[in-house]
C-alpha positions as CSV (number, residue, x, y, z in Angstrom):
1,M,99.5,114.3,78.9
2,N,102.1,115.0,81.5
3,T,101.3,116.9,84.7
4,L,102.6,120.3,83.5
5,K,100.7,120.1,80.3
6,K,97.5,119.0,82.2
7,I,97.9,122.0,84.6
8,K,98.4,124.3,81.7
9,V,95.2,123.2,80.0
10,V,93.2,123.5,83.2
11,V,94.5,127.0,84.0
12,I,93.8,128.1,80.4
13,A,90.4,126.6,80.6
14,I,89.6,128.4,83.9
15,F,90.9,131.6,82.4
16,I,88.8,131.3,79.3
17,L,85.7,130.3,81.2
18,S,86.0,133.1,83.7
19,T,86.7,135.6,80.9
20,F,83.8,134.3,78.8
21,S,81.4,134.4,81.7
22,S,81.7,138.2,81.9
23,N,79.1,140.5,80.6
24,F,78.4,140.1,76.9
25,Y,78.2,143.8,76.2
26,V,82.0,144.4,75.9
27,K,83.3,147.8,75.0
28,A,83.8,148.0,71.3
29,D,83.8,150.7,68.6
30,S,81.1,149.0,66.6
31,L,78.8,146.0,66.5
32,Q,81.1,144.5,63.9
33,D,84.0,144.8,66.5
34,Q,81.8,143.0,69.0
35,L,81.1,140.3,66.4
36,N,84.8,139.9,65.7
37,Q,85.6,139.6,69.4
38,L,82.9,137.0,69.9
39,Q,84.1,135.0,66.9
40,S,87.6,135.1,68.3
41,Q,86.4,134.0,71.7
42,I,84.4,131.1,70.1
43,N,87.4,130.1,68.1
44,D,89.6,130.0,71.3
45,I,87.0,127.9,73.0
46,K,86.9,125.5,70.1
47,S,90.7,125.2,70.1
48,Q,90.9,124.5,73.9
49,K,88.0,122.1,73.6
50,D,89.6,120.3,70.8
51,Q,92.8,120.0,72.9
52,V,91.0,118.5,75.8
53,Q,88.9,116.2,73.5
54,S,92.2,115.0,72.0
55,Q,93.4,114.0,75.4
56,I,90.1,112.3,76.2
57,N,90.4,110.3,72.9
58,S,94.0,109.4,73.8
59,N,92.9,108.3,77.3
60,N,90.0,106.3,75.8
61,F,92.6,104.4,73.7
62,T,94.6,103.7,76.9
63,I,91.4,102.6,78.7
64,Q,90.6,100.3,75.9
65,G,94.1,98.8,76.1
66,F,93.8,98.4,79.9
67,S,90.3,96.8,79.5
68,S,91.6,94.4,76.9
69,Q,94.5,93.3,79.2
70,V,92.1,93.0,82.1
71,S,89.8,90.8,80.0
72,Q,92.7,88.6,79.0
73,L,93.8,88.3,82.6
74,Y,90.3,87.3,83.7
75,G,90.3,84.7,81.0
76,Q,93.6,83.3,82.3
77,I,92.3,83.4,85.9
78,Q,89.3,81.4,84.9
79,I,91.5,78.8,83.2
80,Y,93.7,78.6,86.3
81,G,90.6,78.3,88.4
82,K,89.4,75.3,86.4
83,Q,92.8,73.7,86.6
84,I,92.9,74.2,90.3
85,S,89.5,72.7,90.7
86,Q,90.6,69.7,88.6
87,I,93.7,69.3,90.7
88,K,91.7,69.5,93.9
89,L,89.5,66.6,92.6
90,Q,92.6,64.6,91.8
91,I,93.9,65.2,95.3
92,Q,90.6,64.0,96.7
93,Q,90.9,60.9,94.6
94,F,94.4,60.3,95.8
95,Q,93.3,60.8,99.4
96,I,90.6,58.2,98.9
97,K,93.0,55.8,97.3
98,L,95.5,56.3,100.2
99,Q,92.8,55.6,102.7
100,I,91.8,52.4,100.9
101,L,95.4,51.3,100.8
102,K,95.9,52.1,104.4
103,D,92.8,50.2,105.4
104,S,94.0,47.2,103.2
105,I,97.4,47.3,104.9
106,D,95.8,47.4,108.3
107,K,93.7,44.4,107.3
108,E,96.8,42.5,106.1
109,D,98.6,43.3,109.3
110,K,95.7,41.9,111.3
111,D,95.6,38.7,109.1
112,I,99.3,38.2,109.5
113,S,99.0,38.7,113.3
114,K,96.3,36.1,113.4
115,L,98.4,33.7,111.4
116,E,101.4,34.3,113.6
117,D,99.2,33.5,116.7
118,I,98.0,30.3,115.0
119,L,101.5,29.3,114.0
120,S,102.7,29.9,117.5
121,S,99.9,27.8,119.0
122,L,100.5,24.9,116.6
123,E,104.2,24.9,117.1
124,S,103.6,24.9,120.9
125,E,101.2,22.0,120.5
126,S,103.6,20.1,118.4
127,N,106.5,20.6,120.8
128,N,104.3,19.4,123.7
129,R,103.3,16.3,121.8
130,I,106.9,15.4,121.0
131,L,107.9,16.0,124.6
132,N,105.1,13.8,125.9
133,S,106.1,11.0,123.5
134,Y,109.7,11.4,124.5
135,V,108.9,11.2,128.2
136,N,106.6,8.1,127.8
137,F,109.3,6.3,125.7
138,K,111.9,6.9,128.3
139,M,109.7,5.8,131.1
140,Y,108.2,2.7,129.5
141,G,110.8,1.8,127.0
142,S,110.2,0.3,123.6
143,N,108.8,-2.9,122.3
144,D,111.7,-3.2,120.0
145,S,114.5,-5.0,121.8
146,F,117.1,-3.5,119.5
147,K,115.9,0.0,120.2
148,S,115.6,0.0,123.9
149,V,116.5,3.0,126.1
150,V,119.7,1.3,127.0
151,N,120.7,0.9,123.3
152,F,119.8,4.5,122.3
153,S,122.6,6.9,123.0
154,K,120.9,9.8,121.0
155,I,117.3,9.5,122.0
156,N,116.6,13.2,121.2
157,D,117.8,12.8,117.6
158,Y,115.4,9.9,117.3
159,F,112.4,12.0,118.1
160,L,113.5,14.9,116.1
161,N,114.5,13.2,112.9
162,S,112.8,9.8,112.8
163,Q,109.8,8.9,110.8
164,Y,108.1,8.7,114.2
165,K,108.0,12.5,114.4
166,E,106.5,12.7,111.0
167,F,103.9,10.1,111.9
168,I,102.7,11.5,115.1
169,Q,102.2,15.2,113.8
170,S,101.8,14.9,110.1
171,D,98.6,16.9,110.2
172,T,100.2,19.5,112.3
173,N,103.1,19.8,110.0
174,L,100.8,20.2,107.0
175,A,98.8,23.0,108.7
176,L,102.1,24.7,109.7
177,L,103.3,24.6,106.1
178,K,100.1,26.1,104.7
179,L,100.1,28.8,107.4
180,V,103.7,29.7,106.6
181,T,103.0,29.9,102.9
182,L,99.9,32.1,103.6
183,K,102.0,34.3,105.9
184,V,104.6,34.8,103.2
185,E,101.8,35.6,100.7
186,L,100.2,38.1,103.1
187,K,103.6,39.8,103.7
188,S,104.1,40.0,99.9
189,R,100.7,41.6,99.4
190,K,101.3,43.9,102.3
191,Q,104.6,45.0,100.7
192,K,102.8,45.6,97.4
193,L,100.2,47.7,99.2
194,A,103.0,49.6,100.9
195,D,104.6,50.3,97.5
196,D,101.3,51.4,96.0
197,L,100.8,53.6,99.0
198,A,104.2,55.3,98.5
199,S,103.5,55.7,94.8
200,V,100.1,57.3,95.3
201,K,101.5,59.5,98.1
202,K,104.2,60.6,95.6
203,D,101.6,61.4,93.0
204,E,99.6,63.4,95.5
205,D,102.7,65.4,96.5
206,I,103.3,66.2,92.8
207,V,99.8,67.3,92.2
208,T,99.7,69.3,95.5
209,A,102.9,71.1,94.3
210,Q,101.1,71.9,91.0
211,Q,98.2,73.3,92.9
212,V,100.4,75.5,95.0
213,D,102.2,76.8,91.8
214,L,98.8,77.5,90.1
215,E,97.5,79.3,93.1
216,K,100.6,81.5,93.1
217,Q,100.2,82.3,89.4
218,N,96.5,83.0,90.0
219,E,97.4,85.3,92.9
220,Q,99.9,87.1,90.6
221,L,97.3,87.5,87.9
222,N,94.8,89.0,90.4
223,L,97.4,91.4,91.5
224,K,98.0,92.5,87.9
225,V,94.2,92.9,87.5
226,N,94.1,95.1,90.6
227,N,97.0,97.2,89.4
228,L,95.4,97.6,85.9
229,Q,92.0,98.5,87.4
230,G,93.7,101.0,89.6
231,A,95.5,102.5,86.6
232,L,92.3,102.4,84.6
233,G,90.4,104.2,87.4
234,S,93.1,106.9,87.4
235,V,92.8,107.5,83.7
236,Q,89.0,107.4,83.9
237,A,89.1,110.0,86.6
238,I,91.2,112.2,84.4
239,N,88.7,111.7,81.6
240,N,85.9,112.6,83.9
241,N,87.6,115.9,84.8
242,D,88.3,116.5,81.1
243,Q,84.7,115.8,80.2
244,S,83.6,118.3,82.9
245,L,85.8,120.8,81.1
246,I,84.3,119.9,77.8
247,N,80.8,120.4,79.2
248,N,81.9,123.8,80.5
249,F,83.4,124.7,77.2
250,N,80.1,123.6,75.4
251,Q,78.0,125.7,77.8
252,T,80.3,128.8,77.3
253,Q,80.4,128.2,73.5
254,S,76.6,128.0,73.5
255,Q,76.4,131.2,75.4
256,K,78.8,132.9,73.0
257,Q,76.9,131.6,70.1
258,H,73.7,133.1,71.4
259,Q,75.6,136.4,71.9
260,F,77.0,136.2,68.4
261,D,73.4,135.6,67.0
262,E,72.1,138.6,68.9
263,V,74.8,140.9,67.6
264,Q,74.2,139.5,64.1
265,Q,70.5,140.2,64.5
266,E,71.2,143.7,65.7
267,I,73.5,144.3,62.7
268,V,70.6,143.1,60.5
269,N,68.2,145.4,62.3
270,N,70.5,148.3,61.8
271,S,71.5,147.6,58.3
272,G,69.5,150.6,56.9
273,S,66.7,150.7,54.5
274,F,65.3,147.5,53.1
275,V,66.5,146.8,49.6
276,S,64.5,144.0,48.0
277,N,65.9,141.4,45.7
278,G,62.4,140.8,44.4
279,F,59.2,139.2,45.3
280,V,58.9,135.4,46.1
281,K,55.9,133.2,46.6
282,E,55.4,130.9,49.6
283,G,57.2,127.6,49.0
284,T,59.8,129.0,46.6
285,R,63.3,127.6,47.1
286,I,65.5,130.3,48.5
287,G,68.7,128.5,49.5
288,I,70.5,125.5,51.0
289,Q,70.6,124.6,54.7
290,G,74.1,125.2,55.9
291,R,76.4,126.4,58.7
292,T,77.9,129.7,57.5
293,G,79.0,132.1,60.2
294,I,79.4,130.5,63.6
295,A,77.2,127.4,63.9
296,F,77.6,124.0,65.7
297,A,76.2,122.0,62.8
298,I,74.3,122.3,59.6
299,H,70.9,123.8,60.5
300,L,68.5,126.6,59.9
301,H,68.2,129.4,62.5
302,F,64.5,130.5,61.8
303,V,63.3,133.8,63.0
304,V,59.7,135.2,62.9
305,K,58.8,138.8,63.7
306,E,55.5,140.6,63.5
307,N,55.4,144.4,63.4
308,G,59.1,144.3,64.4
309,I,58.5,142.2,67.5
310,P,60.1,138.7,67.8
311,Q,57.6,135.8,68.0
312,N,57.7,132.1,68.6
313,P,57.8,130.5,65.1
314,C,55.8,127.5,66.4
315,N,52.8,129.7,66.9
316,Y,52.9,130.5,63.1
317,L,53.8,127.1,61.6
318,P,51.3,124.3,60.9
319,G,51.3,121.3,63.2
320,G,51.8,117.6,62.4
321,F,55.6,117.6,62.5
322,A,57.1,115.4,65.1
323,I,60.1,117.2,66.6
324,A,63.0,115.1,68.0
325,N,64.9,115.4,71.3
326,G,61.7,115.2,73.4
327,Y,60.4,118.7,72.6
328,G,57.1,117.5,71.3
329,D,55.3,119.0,68.3
330,C,56.0,122.5,67.0
331,G,53.2,124.2,65.1
332,N,49.6,125.1,65.8
333,S,48.8,127.6,63.0
334,N,48.8,127.9,59.2
335,R,49.9,131.5,58.9
336,L,53.3,130.3,57.6
337,Q,54.6,127.1,56.0
338,W,57.6,125.1,57.2
339,P,60.8,126.3,55.6
340,L,62.2,122.7,55.7
341,K,60.4,119.6,54.3
342,G,60.5,116.0,55.4
343,N,61.8,115.0,58.8
344,V,62.5,118.1,60.8
345,Y,64.3,118.1,64.1
346,Y,65.4,120.6,66.7
347,V,69.1,120.9,66.6
348,N,70.3,122.9,69.6
349,S,67.8,125.5,70.8
350,W,64.1,126.2,70.7
351,Y,62.3,129.5,71.1
352,G,63.1,131.1,74.5
353,S,65.9,128.7,75.4
354,C,69.5,129.3,76.3
355,P,71.4,129.6,79.6
356,Q,71.0,132.7,81.7
357,P,71.9,135.6,81.4
358,Y,71.8,135.4,77.6
359,C,68.1,134.5,77.1
360,P,65.9,134.5,75.3
361,H,66.8,132.6,72.1
362,L,64.4,134.4,69.8
363,A,64.3,131.7,67.2
364,I,64.1,128.0,66.6
365,D,67.1,126.0,65.4
366,I,65.8,123.3,63.1
367,Q,67.5,120.7,60.9
368,Q,66.2,118.6,58.0
369,I,67.5,115.0,57.7
370,P,69.6,114.3,55.7
371,A,71.2,117.7,56.5
372,F,73.7,118.1,53.6
373,G,72.2,119.9,50.6
374,A,68.7,120.2,52.1
375,P,66.7,123.0,50.4
376,V,65.2,125.9,52.3
377,F,61.9,127.3,51.2
378,A,60.1,130.6,51.7
379,A,57.7,130.2,54.6
380,Q,55.6,133.1,53.3
381,S,55.1,135.2,50.2
382,G,56.8,138.6,50.3
383,Y,59.7,140.8,49.4
384,I,63.1,138.9,49.8
385,R,66.5,140.3,50.7
386,K,69.8,138.6,51.2
387,L,72.8,139.8,53.2
388,V,76.0,138.5,54.8
389,S,76.4,139.1,58.6
390,G,79.5,137.8,60.3
391,N,80.1,135.4,57.4
392,A,76.6,134.0,57.8
393,N,74.3,134.0,54.8
394,V,70.9,135.4,55.7
395,A,67.7,135.7,53.8
396,I,64.9,138.0,55.0
397,I,61.3,137.9,53.6
398,C,58.9,140.7,54.5
399,Q,55.2,140.6,54.1
400,I,55.2,144.4,53.5
401,E,58.0,145.9,51.6
402,G,60.4,147.6,53.9
403,C,59.5,145.4,56.9
404,K,57.9,148.3,58.7
405,S,54.9,146.1,59.6
406,G,53.4,142.7,59.0
407,I,55.2,139.4,59.3
408,E,59.0,139.1,58.8
409,T,60.8,135.8,58.4
410,Q,64.6,135.3,58.6
411,Y,66.6,132.3,57.4
412,W,70.2,132.1,58.9
413,H,73.4,130.1,58.1
414,L,72.4,129.3,54.5
415,A,75.1,127.4,52.6
416,S,74.1,129.4,49.5
417,F,71.3,131.5,48.1
418,A,68.9,130.4,45.3
419,F,67.9,133.9,44.2
């Protein structure tokens, strides 16, 4: 409903409610005129109530759509949440792997450093040994007469390339060779660890980017949820206001219904001399439960009078019938019999009920379940009369012909007569 239409409904509703809350006793040429006016007002109330109810139904459909979207979004949010949790675990695993690799690389660096120190020490020792041999040879000569200092023009090459060098430091050379080989191996392992470190770091960066993307999507979904919940709250607020109007309509309609019943009753009371349609015995079927005239639902508007004065029907009916809607039992006497059989329920009003200033409701509204086609029986033996008042079928049974005294029972809103 657009804003203009909404304002129109509210204004009309206020006008109707304010009009209908005025005094019931409107100026009219006759009781029938009053009855017609009341029926017109009730019809207007129903029309406005139906219009508002239609908007509520439409809004409920919208609310259901919003709620469905919110549920779907919550489902996606939960999925993203699980994916984010899994990614966080993967990142933790990558970080552990990275730390292990870093520790391994540090260890390889330390081992390589130790090997380099050992190599440096061995090379220094070897050089010192060769130097000492060289000095001794030059100082003391050689036992070989053909290889004396005088005959050696390249004494340095002799010590560097001769078998003598290999002989005097063969152990050192072997150790140096192993150390160099191990150093090369350690560097190769270090390089592999460095490559693994770079690969794991790359995988971590990829997963971290996925986490950022999922968190952004999750944030967008939460934003959509908040927007939908805001829209849902707005529609629900409109529905709450509309429901308040419906409640006011129902209250006013109930008041008008009571007024209508009172006028109908007055028309019956002023209908002239009692013309009997015959005598019926208690328990005789006299009609079908209905909703002729103005009635909210199929039910029986049951009236009891004694000596012309309205009485509470529950004081005349037998007990033992559980009445629904929390009103307790109705009946503590056997002067009359129940006009309905089986499960009997209050429908809308009990004796003495109705909003001020239109009290009291001088009858009980009861309903048999199932309602459609339920028979209505004479609550007493007496002279029966039927009439139509405001389109409502009414049966009246008088204990004394003419209803001048004794007990009188009235049965309103009959779907049809059985006599």
